[in-house]
C-alpha positions, -999 to +999 in steps of 0.1 A: +000+000+000+013+035-008+004+048+026+023+021+044+054+026+023+051+064+029+051+059+067+080+034+066+101+060+047+090+087+072+100+064+101+134+058+084+139+096+081+129+100+118+154+074+128+181+091+108+173+125+123+172+110+158+206+094+151+220+127+139+207+145+171+224+118+192+257+123+173+255+161+179+246+155+215+276+131+221+303+149+200+295+185+205+277+186+238+284+156+261+320+153+251+331+189+256+310+193+287+325+161+302+359+175+294+352+207+312+338+189+342+367+165+343+394+192+339+379+214+366+390+187+391+426+187+380+454+214+380+466+227+347+490+204+329+487+175+354+479+140+342+443+129+346+450+104+374+430+096+404+459+107+427+458+142+411+422+149+418+417+182+436+390+207+446+415+236+444+396+255+416+363+253+435+379+260+469+391+294+456+355+306+460+361+302+497+398+312+500+401+339+473+385+373+479+386+379+441+366+348+434+341+355+462+336+391+450+332+380+414+305+355+424+288+380+446+290+407+420+275+384+393+246+374+415+240+410+426+239+427+392+218+398+377+192+398+405+190+436+407+187+440+369+159+413+369+139+431+395+144+466+379+135+452+345+103+438+361+095+472+376+100+488+342+085+462+319+054+452+338+036+486+337+046+491+301+031+457+292-001+465+310-004+499+293+002+486+258-021+456+262-050+471+282-050+508+276-062+524+244-029+542+234-021+552+198+007+536+178+007+502+196+025+485+167+052+511+168+056+508+205+059+470+202+085+474+174+105+499+193+102+479+225+119+450+206+150+470+195+170+467+227+169+429+223+183+429+187+210+455+193+241+439+210+240+448+247+276+458+250+270+485+224+244+500+248+270+497+276+295+516+256+270+543+248+264+549+285+301+558+288+296+584+261+266+598+281+276+593+317+313+587+317+339+609+334+338+633+304+303+622+291+278+644+274+252+644+303+280+644+329+294+677+315+260+692+309+248+686+345+281+698+360+281+730+340+244+739+344+235+726+378+268+720+394+260+683+399+287+656+399+273+623+388+287+591+404+309+569+383+292+549+356+318+521+360+312+491+383+278+479+395+257+510+387+267+510+350+264+473+346+229+472+362+218+501+341+229+485+309+214+451+318+181+466+329+176+488+298+189+461+275+169+432+288+136+447+301+118+439+268+118+402+278+094+411+306+076+436+285+070+413+255+062+381+275+038+398+299+022+417+270+017+384+252+001+369+282-022+399+288-032+402+252-040+364+251-058+361+284-095+352+285-113+386+294-144+369+309-126+363+342-120+400+348-154+410+334-171+386+358-152+401+387-162+436+376-199+426+373-197+413+409-185+447+421-147+443+423-127+474+418-099+477+392-071+475+418-086+443+433-091+427+398-055+435+389-042+421+422-063+389+424-069+380+388-047+398+362-013+394+380-018+357+390-026+350+353+006+365+340+028+352+368+044+325+345+052+352+320+067+374+347+087+345+361+099+335+327+110+370+318+129+375+351+147+341+347+157+349+311+171+383+322+189+366+352+205+340+329+214+366+302+230+389+328+248+361+345+263+349+312+270+383+297+307+392+290+305+424+269+286+446+293+309+439+324+340+440+302+331+475+290+316+489+322+331+468+349+366+483+354+379+466+385+345+452+392+350+415+383+321+391+376+323+354+367+324+360+330+353+385+331+371+362+356+368+333+331+382+355+304+410+366+326+419+329+333+420+320+296+436+351+281+460+356+310+470+320+318+451+298+292+440+279+323+410+260+309+408+240+341+402+270+363+380+286+337+360+254+335+354+254+373+342+290+372+319+282+343+304+253+362+296+275+391+278+298+367+260+269+351+249+257+386+231+290+393+215+290+359+202+255+364+188+265+398+169+294+382+155+272+356+144+246+382+127+274+402+108+285+371+097+249+363+087+244+400+066+276+399+049+265+367+041+230+379+030+241+414+000+259+402-022+257+371-024+288+349-049+291+320-047+324+301-058+312+267-092+296+261-116+293+232-123+330+234-109+350+204-119+385+215-095+408+233-100+423+267-118+457+268-092+485+267-092+514+293-102+546+275-101+572+302-082+604+292-060+603+324-049+567+321-042+572+283-020+602+289-001+584+318+003+553+297+016+571+266+040+593+286+054+563+305+060+542+273+076+571+254+098+579+284+111+543+289+117+538+252+135+572+249+158+563+278+165+528+264+171+540+228+188+574+231+222+557+238+221+540+205+214+574+188+245+587+206+265+559+190+252+569+156+263+605+162+297+595+175+303+574+144+304+606+123+324+626+149+357+639+136+368+663+164+355+668+199+351+700+220+356+707+256+319+701+264+321+664+253+302+671+221+316+667+186+325+699+168+331+685+134+316+655+115+328+634+086+328+599+071+364+594+082+355+567+108+336+547+082+364+549+057+388+537+085+365+508+093+361+497+057+399+499+053+409+480+085+379+460+096+366+446+063+377+411+072+358+410+106+327+421+087+330+393+062+338+368+089+307+378+109+284+375+079+299+342+068+298+326+102+263+338+110+250+326+076+266+292+078+254+287+114+219+299+107+215+276+076+229+246+096+208+253+126+178+259+104+180+225+087+188+205+119+163+224+140+135+220+115+141+182+111+143+178+149+111+197+153+094+174+127+105+143+145+096+156+179+061+167+169+051+141+144+068+109+156+063+091+189+098+075+193+112+061+225+144+080+220+129+115+219+146+123+252+178+127+230+161+155+212+149+171+244+184+170+259+201+183+228+177+213+228+178+219+266+215+218+274+224+250+254+199+269+274+215+259+307+250+268+296+257+306+293+275+317+262+309+320+277+305+286+294+297+270+260+329+287+247+350+272+275+335+238+270+340+238+232+376+251+236+383+224+263+369+197+240+385+206+207+418+223+215+434+189+221+425+153+217+412+134+186+394+163+170+412+197+171+392+227+158+408+255+177+420+284+155+396+275+127+362+289+116+346+255+124+350+259+161+330+291+160+304+276+137+299+246+159+295+268+190+270+290+172+249+261+159+248+244+193+237+277+210+211+286+184+194+252+174+169+257+202+156+290+186+148+272+153+135+241+170+110+260+192+097+282+164+095+253+139+077+231+165+052+258+172+045+262+135+042+224+130+017+219+158-007+242+139-006+221+107-033+194+105-016+160+099-046+151+077-031+170+048+000+149+049-020+117+052-041+127+022-010+133+002+003+098+012-030+083+002-027+099-033+007+081-037+031+110-029+064+101-013+074+114+021+100+137+006+075+151-020+049+156+007+074+173+030+087+196+003+053+205-012+031+207+019+047+203+053+078+225+051+062+253+031+036+256+058+063+256+085+083+282+067+069+313+085+079+298+119+113+287+106+119+321+092+110+337+125+135+315+143+162+320+116+159+358+116+164+359+154+193+334+151+211+353+124+207+387+140+218+375+174+248+357+159+259+390+143+261+406+177+274+375+196+304+382+219+303+360+250+311+328+231+332+344+204+356+361+227+368+327+240+370+309+206+381+334+179+415+335+164+433+364+146+422+351+112+386+347+123+380+379+142+343+390+141+327+425+141+320+423+178+356+414+187+368+442+165+345+467+183+357+454+216+393+459+206+386+494+194+370+502+227+401+488+246+423+511+225+400+541+232+392+545+195+356+556+200+350+568+164+358+535+146+341+515+174+309+536+169+311+533+131+315+495+132+288+493+159+264+513+137+270+490+108+264+460+130+232+476+143+220+484+108+227+448+096+207+434+126+178+458+119+178+450+082+176+413+091+146+419+114+128+442+089+132+416+061+119+389+084+089+411+094+081+418+057+083+381+048+062+371+078+038+399+075+040+406+112+062+423+137+086+405+160+067+418+190+035+403+178+050+368+179+045+370+217+008+373+213-009+339+212-044+349+198 
């Protein structure tokens, strides 16, 4: 029977994909992770013998003040940034979802920008604004006689994290509010409950999972960020800069691995708490209802909502406009403002940093295409096939979420700088790390798209005699394409601005745009750094705009479920 033959071929494809996922899991995840775990219990250059086992690297968190402070600093800035992002993003999500304000689509689009612009660029812009000779620093000192505190250290890092990552809370909570069944709140209002009580007893509990997810994501991103602390930290070490110091200063992968494992432990605990919160209580925000909740239309609340959203977005986005201005600056005056403008910085960048630009585009393209193919096939098997080995897929997708970017870099470098497969110094080691970190993006978006496709169409195609390959190419994959494109656009744009993993793995020949910007900043070459940063931002924005045009919707609208 044609149908039976079709399913046998589909099962064969599923088995092949599952085997490929297992190979990726073993070679590029389990092997390097096991190396980093094993090495962390041995001193550098000591043979891997039972007699040489040591807890020296971990005991430094108790004996070394530098290690203790780095751990405390990491937890402090990550937790404070998560709380502040909640305080900023939650009201904004409520205003956009439940108040009749003009330009909601524009607000959602602008609210997404801080996520697609590399965070360390925003960190650098705050130096231009609030540094020792910053624009705002000089302005306030001259006009009001105020001396602002130093932007370096915890205040600057927290500021950059908060304004760079608050859209996670904003977009996730907005999606939950926009998708929630309005009948619950309407019933409470009919029974005489006031707006404050409805918000406290119904609205907030319904969006608790979104709030928790947003805060956990921000905590994880902050804990694993290298660029922001490297630019704004100064002598304020965090775990990621301590890892970088161990590798660049001593090439001590053993000590760096131990620090990375401590970071991973806190990331895993945060994910466990999120899972526990979600399992502890049942939350239903989306039902069969397709209508949106009634928006508040009072003049006072509309003015407050619009003013708040504009203020937050202005504060979050103005630093990036400052980078644009600085990219054209030729000479600077005493007031920390440019006095002459030209294209000199761009000419310098195209003359000296053309290779990093090509490398970034090449690596991001190769990694996106590879992750796109693998992620789509894995999503198909996970959704359409009930195989006993599906846990392999789940583990392959979950592990990169647990490991911060710099920890992935340390693991890949530990696994492939020696041994049977040496990739260090080549473009392949960067491509492998990028694919491993970004497969989950494609997998999640492709899975979501596939669950909305009725399997009856594929079965009808098989009944008519079409092969599995023809059915997939003509029916299944074209219908999945919008979801895959959404994941691919996010993957490509984030890889262009990737620094945490790249800074550990790159070689002189395969320097990327983000590494070149970081080196310009270290050399205090603000103009070229701004010019290259502007080009990077434009490339990311162009990618997102193209994706929006192809999908026919904004990135922010992807968070809305109805």
